[in-house]
N, CA, C and O of each residue as an XYZ file, in Angstrom:
452
protein
N      18.372     45.451    -13.915
C      19.615     46.172    -13.029
C      19.805     46.504    -12.556
O      20.990     46.534    -12.890
N      19.759     47.417    -11.076
C      19.879     48.597    -11.114
C      21.634     48.465    -10.699
O      22.535     47.657    -10.473
N      21.281     50.038    -10.809
C      23.458     50.262    -10.772
C      23.421     51.295    -10.172
O      22.886     52.370    -10.446
N      24.404     50.736     -8.752
C      24.458     51.774     -7.261
C      26.156     52.338     -7.456
O      27.085     52.051     -8.211
N      25.989     53.070     -6.583
C      27.630     53.752     -6.299
C      27.846     54.576     -5.048
O      27.127     55.514     -4.701
N      29.304     53.961     -4.175
C      29.628     54.125     -3.116
C      30.597     54.336     -3.100
O      31.177     53.830     -4.061
N      31.218     54.884     -2.456
C      32.556     55.627     -1.957
C      32.656     56.076     -0.782
O      31.711     56.594     -0.186
N      34.212     55.879     -0.143
C      34.482     56.408      1.588
C      33.680     55.901      2.026
O      32.813     56.593      2.560
N      33.515     54.156      2.034
C      33.278     53.640      2.473
C      33.164     53.102      4.274
O      32.438     52.922      5.253
N      34.611     53.045      3.664
C      36.071     53.296      5.419
C      35.191     52.147      6.701
O      34.482     52.359      7.685
N      35.692     50.983      6.050
C      35.513     49.504      6.630
C      36.243     49.370      7.741
O      35.866     48.541      8.568
N      37.471     50.176      7.999
C      38.436     50.126      9.160
C      36.943     50.625     10.975
O      36.890     50.077     12.076
N      36.019     51.877     10.369
C      34.936     51.498     10.766
C      34.203     50.490     11.422
O      33.116     50.993     11.140
N      33.814     49.235     12.223
C      33.358     48.527     12.157
C      31.661     48.115     12.096
O      31.134     47.026     11.867
N      31.206     49.122     12.325
C      29.792     49.353     11.475
C      29.736     49.943     10.166
O      28.731     49.792      9.471
N      30.833     50.671      9.728
C      30.277     50.546      8.085
C      31.357     49.205      6.998
O      31.744     49.116      5.833
N      31.474     48.242      8.501
C      31.962     46.834      7.513
C      31.045     46.050      8.400
O      31.231     44.869      8.108
N      30.037     46.155      9.454
C      29.375     45.594      9.642
C      28.322     45.599      8.360
O      28.047     44.413      8.177
N      27.369     46.694      7.059
C      26.881     47.406      6.976
C      27.103     45.696      5.845
O      26.473     44.654      5.665
N      28.056     46.171      5.483
C      28.457     45.570      4.081
C      28.088     44.011      4.209
O      27.438     43.270      3.472
N      28.838     43.771      5.583
C      28.297     42.105      5.862
C      26.863     41.817      5.753
O      26.283     40.819      5.327
N      26.385     43.024      6.282
C      24.561     42.212      6.248
C      23.904     42.715      5.230
O      22.689     42.822      5.398
N      24.559     43.230      3.718
C      24.105     43.048      2.496
C      23.298     41.735      1.632
O      23.960     40.893      1.024
N      21.598     41.702      1.688
C      21.094     40.286      1.496
C      21.436     40.448      0.336
O      21.486     41.628     -0.011
N      21.883     39.161     -0.953
C      22.623     38.526     -2.059
C      20.861     38.521     -2.625
O      20.641     38.919     -3.769
N      20.228     38.267     -2.150
C      18.145     38.097     -2.836
C      18.381     39.338     -3.213
O      18.382     39.227     -4.439
N      18.644     40.793     -2.894
C      17.799     41.974     -2.959
C      18.888     41.848     -4.730
O      18.471     41.455     -5.819
N      19.754     42.154     -4.509
C      20.938     42.711     -5.084
C      21.747     42.054     -6.427
O      22.317     42.806     -7.218
N      21.744     40.678     -6.597
C      22.005     39.353     -7.195
C      21.380     40.248     -8.705
O      21.827     39.629     -9.671
N      20.813     41.049     -9.026
C      20.725     41.187    -10.432
C      21.688     42.872    -10.883
O      21.819     43.199    -12.063
N      22.101     43.504    -10.037
C      22.430     45.273    -10.144
C      23.965     45.055     -9.895
O      24.640     44.081     -9.563
N      24.182     46.113    -10.137
C      25.871     46.227    -10.720
C      26.130     46.888     -9.523
O      25.151     47.475     -9.060
N      27.715     47.003     -8.549
C      28.151     47.915     -7.503
C      29.223     49.223     -8.138
O      30.199     48.578     -8.523
N      29.352     49.882     -8.266
C      30.203     51.017     -8.825
C      31.011     50.879     -7.051
O      30.251     51.008     -6.091
N      32.523     50.622     -6.791
C      32.995     50.977     -5.599
C      34.435     52.022     -5.665
O      35.637     51.757     -5.656
N      33.622     53.393     -5.739
C      34.621     54.279     -5.934
C      35.217     55.081     -4.619
O      34.856     56.115     -4.056
N      36.230     54.200     -4.391
C      37.628     53.516     -2.992
C      37.299     54.394     -2.246
O      36.331     55.154     -2.271
N      38.153     54.286     -1.543
C      38.574     54.969      0.399
C      37.067     53.841      0.902
O      35.969     54.162      1.357
N      37.796     52.140      0.484
C      37.389     51.675      1.474
C      37.819     51.221      3.023
O      37.153     51.155      4.055
N      39.832     50.813      2.611
C      40.455     50.780      3.784
C      41.801     51.012      2.671
O      41.730     51.187      1.454
N      43.241     50.934      3.690
C      43.982     50.581      3.363
C      44.742     48.891      3.957
O      45.842     48.389      3.725
N      44.196     48.667      4.338
C      44.715     46.878      4.841
C      43.872     46.020      3.485
O      42.663     46.069      3.256
N      44.737     45.386      2.845
C      44.654     44.940      2.425
C      43.791     43.465      3.045
O      42.790     43.259      2.359
N      43.952     42.557      4.035
C      43.265     42.025      3.620
C      42.248     41.865      4.132
O      41.692     40.767      4.133
N      41.459     43.564      5.034
C      39.699     43.759      4.975
C      39.494     44.374      3.298
O      38.482     44.230      2.611
N      40.085     44.703      3.115
C      39.868     44.438      1.363
C      39.673     43.632      0.750
O      38.915     43.824     -0.201
N      40.326     42.121      0.992
C      40.350     41.296      0.170
C      38.383     40.715      1.089
O      37.557     40.374      0.243
N      37.969     40.674      2.324
C      36.973     40.813      2.912
C      35.887     41.201      2.316
O      34.981     40.413      2.044
N      35.845     42.635      2.006
C      34.429     43.055      1.326
C      34.535     42.902      0.094
O      33.528     43.453     -0.350
N      35.354     42.340     -1.097
C      35.274     42.636     -2.238
C      34.638     40.861     -2.164
O      33.658     40.488     -2.808
N      35.529     39.885     -1.156
C      34.723     38.557     -1.130
C      32.711     38.833     -1.003
O      31.872     38.634     -1.882
N      32.578     39.171     -0.047
C      30.846     39.824      0.326
C      30.183     40.487     -0.755
O      29.081     40.075     -1.117
N      30.654     41.334     -1.237
C      30.414     42.407     -2.286
C      29.891     41.459     -3.415
O      28.749     41.550     -3.865
N      30.786     40.570     -3.828
C      31.170     39.993     -4.999
C      30.283     38.696     -5.039
O      30.129     38.037     -6.067
N      29.509     38.280     -3.394
C      28.586     37.284     -3.452
C      27.329     38.327     -3.056
O      26.703     38.329     -1.996
N      27.196     38.949     -3.867
C      25.823     40.063     -3.438
C      25.444     40.656     -4.991
O      24.380     40.498     -5.591
N      26.340     41.197     -5.328
C      26.059     41.521     -6.792
C      26.337     40.797     -7.834
O      26.852     39.692     -7.663
N      26.012     41.341     -9.307
C      25.566     40.238    -10.625
C      27.522     40.825    -10.813
O      28.282     39.957    -11.243
N      28.263     42.522    -10.406
C      28.885     42.305    -10.352
C      30.067     43.842     -9.824
O      29.705     44.937    -10.256
N      30.711     43.823     -9.389
C      31.481     44.937     -8.970
C      32.082     45.166     -8.778
O      32.829     44.553     -8.015
N      32.434     46.773     -9.528
C      33.446     47.638    -10.425
C      34.088     48.659     -9.049
O      33.672     49.149     -8.000
N      35.204     48.596     -9.754
C      36.077     48.990     -8.845
C      37.666     50.161     -8.961
O      38.735     50.068     -9.564
N      37.018     51.259     -7.975
C      38.547     52.549     -8.492
C      39.124     52.897     -7.524
O      38.657     53.948     -7.084
N      40.201     52.384     -6.787
C      40.971     52.118     -5.537
C      40.496     54.594     -5.504
O      40.047     55.507     -6.196
N      41.000     54.324     -4.343
C      40.866     55.713     -3.845
C      42.397     55.564     -2.934
O      43.053     54.523     -2.906
N      42.839     57.051     -2.104
C      43.894     57.442     -1.445
C      44.454     56.594     -0.488
O      45.637     56.437     -0.185
N      43.355     56.023     -0.018
C      43.485     54.984      1.241
C      43.639     53.944      0.913
O      44.117     53.253      1.814
N      43.443     53.367     -0.110
C      43.736     51.864     -0.568
C      45.357     52.003     -0.879
O      46.187     51.095     -0.840
N      45.497     52.916     -1.089
C      47.507     53.729     -1.288
C      48.105     53.635     -1.165
O      49.125     53.212     -1.709
N      47.643     54.172      0.079
C      48.662     53.906      1.810
C      49.498     53.518      2.130
O      49.120     52.570      2.819
N      50.822     53.548      2.156
C      51.613     52.083      2.547
C      51.922     52.376      4.055
O      52.442     53.438      4.397
N      51.699     51.729      4.639
C      51.765     51.625      6.437
C      52.275     50.788      7.089
O      52.999     51.143      8.018
N      52.156     49.990      6.934
C      52.890     48.642      8.529
C      51.832     47.851      7.497
O      50.802     47.250      7.807
N      52.379     48.033      6.263
C      52.399     46.730      5.361
C      53.657     46.013      4.302
O      54.797     46.399      4.561
N      53.541     45.200      3.364
C      54.602     44.411      3.222
C      54.690     45.309      1.476
O      54.534     44.551      0.519
N      54.919     46.784      1.158
C      54.937     47.403     -0.072
C      55.790     48.315      0.370
O      55.922     48.728      1.522
N      56.522     48.696     -0.857
C      57.945     49.832     -0.609
C      57.027     50.922     -0.788
O      57.231     51.953     -0.147
N      55.725     50.820     -1.822
C      55.678     52.425     -2.717
C      54.211     51.986     -2.954
O      54.118     50.768     -2.799
N      52.813     52.680     -3.338
C      51.758     52.790     -3.530
C      51.738     52.021     -5.326
O      51.138     51.122     -5.915
N      52.455     52.720     -5.528
C      52.436     51.433     -7.174
C      52.859     49.773     -7.145
O      52.531     48.811     -7.839
N      53.680     49.939     -6.077
C      53.955     48.074     -5.800
C      52.266     47.794     -5.254
O      51.462     46.917     -5.570
N      52.188     48.695     -4.520
C      51.107     48.494     -4.167
C      49.106     48.630     -4.725
O      48.065     48.535     -4.075
N      49.295     48.795     -5.682
C      48.617     49.506     -6.619
C      48.600     47.956     -7.285
O      47.707     47.117     -7.169
N      49.986     47.836     -8.084
C      49.677     46.504     -8.604
C      49.075     44.922     -7.802
O      48.261     44.037     -8.065
N      50.109     45.276     -6.641
C      49.072     43.967     -5.460
C      47.218     44.443     -5.556
O      46.556     43.423     -5.748
N      46.711     45.179     -5.503
C      45.751     45.317     -5.650
C      44.643     45.292     -7.305
O      43.637     44.684     -7.670
N      45.190     45.904     -7.653
C      44.531     45.308     -9.239
C      44.673     43.884     -9.492
O      43.788     43.359    -10.168
N      45.862     42.994     -8.966
C      45.908     40.820     -8.613
C      44.625     40.629     -7.464
O      43.857     39.694     -7.688
N      44.347     41.553     -6.141
C      43.223     40.988     -5.786
C      42.262     40.701     -6.014
O      41.528     39.735     -5.807
N      42.192     42.765     -7.099
C      40.824     42.633     -7.783
C      40.509     41.483     -8.645
O      39.347     41.078     -8.659
N      41.764     40.678     -9.654
C      41.534     39.909    -10.255
C      40.886     38.578     -9.728
O      40.131     37.832    -10.352
N      41.208     38.487     -8.833
C      41.603     36.942     -7.841
C      39.514     37.095     -7.580
O      38.666     36.263     -7.903
N      39.368     38.087     -7.089
C      37.855     37.831     -6.580
C      37.096     38.364     -7.302
O      36.118     38.750     -6.662
N      37.015     38.671     -8.693
C      36.616     38.665     -9.586
C      35.632     40.122     -9.753
O      34.658     40.469    -10.421
N      36.626     40.776     -8.614
C      35.607     42.487     -9.276
C      36.655     43.060    -10.319
O      37.871     42.919    -10.450
N      35.570     43.842    -11.085
C      35.915     44.682    -12.343
C      37.393     45.986    -12.081
O      37.256     46.661    -11.061
N      38.356     46.213    -12.725
C      39.098     47.420    -12.261
C      40.064     47.709    -13.629
O      41.114     48.295    -13.892
N      39.249     47.085    -14.177
C      39.435     47.532    -15.507
C      37.671     47.998    -16.561
O      36.522     47.978    -16.120
N      38.226     48.419    -18.204
C      37.180     48.698    -18.711
C      36.379     47.502    -18.194
O      36.791     46.349    -18.063
N      35.194     47.970    -17.931
C      33.632     46.819    -18.303
C      32.353     46.914    -18.431
O      31.629     47.363    -17.542
N      31.951     46.506    -19.536
C      30.958     46.797    -20.820
C      29.088     46.197    -20.479
O      28.556     47.276    -20.739
N      28.651     45.855    -20.342
C      27.668     45.928    -20.146
C      26.367     45.967    -21.185
O      25.666     46.800    -20.611
N      25.652     45.577    -22.332
C      24.494     46.116    -23.290
C      24.367     47.723    -22.098
O      25.467     47.838    -21.557
N      23.597     48.622    -21.719
C      23.508     49.457    -21.686
C      24.394     50.372    -20.271
O      23.910     51.191    -19.489
N      25.822     49.844    -20.355
C      26.763     50.590    -19.287
C      28.208     49.985    -19.872
O      28.562     48.964    -20.461
N      28.649     50.837    -19.520
C      29.987     51.438    -19.822
C      31.371     52.229    -18.494
O      31.505     53.391    -18.111
N      32.255     50.800    -18.099
C      32.588     51.396    -16.706
C      34.042     51.925    -17.465
O      34.652     51.253    -18.297
N      34.331     52.888    -17.121
C      35.861     52.866    -17.546
C      36.480     53.841    -16.374
O      36.208     55.040    -16.439
N      37.459     53.261    -15.106
C      38.162     53.517    -14.621
C      38.713     54.119    -14.558
O      39.408     53.849    -15.537
N      39.473     55.595    -13.809
C      39.823     56.781    -13.952
C      40.818     57.464    -12.686
O      40.395     58.254    -11.842
N      42.348     56.917    -12.786
C      43.237     56.732    -12.066
C      43.784     57.766    -11.810
O      44.816     57.579    -12.454
N      43.926     58.907    -11.282
C      43.966     60.369    -11.565
C      44.086     61.424    -10.252
O      44.328     62.630    -10.300
N      43.773     60.364     -8.747
C      44.443     61.312     -7.509
C      45.185     61.864     -8.095
O      45.913     62.691     -7.548
């Protein structure tokens, strides 16, 4: 098992999204990905990324960054409401956004921006 960590992938840029969607599940099926925020501020796009990564990796661990919590053209009255929606999206997609433990790794996300 390998552990990868990425952040600031900003999939609002087409080339970054294309890279995520092109990852080969056969290459990463036994690996863990830590996704450390700044993916996108758009919920549908965040779901697309989560779905793609969950299909590729044994486990996807996520902590939101400031971009995820931006409230712009969406149906959220504040960042805290959006944070709750992101937490539910993580659960729905099978992304770990809380304490996650395996024999050789523990993931404890900190929400401290």
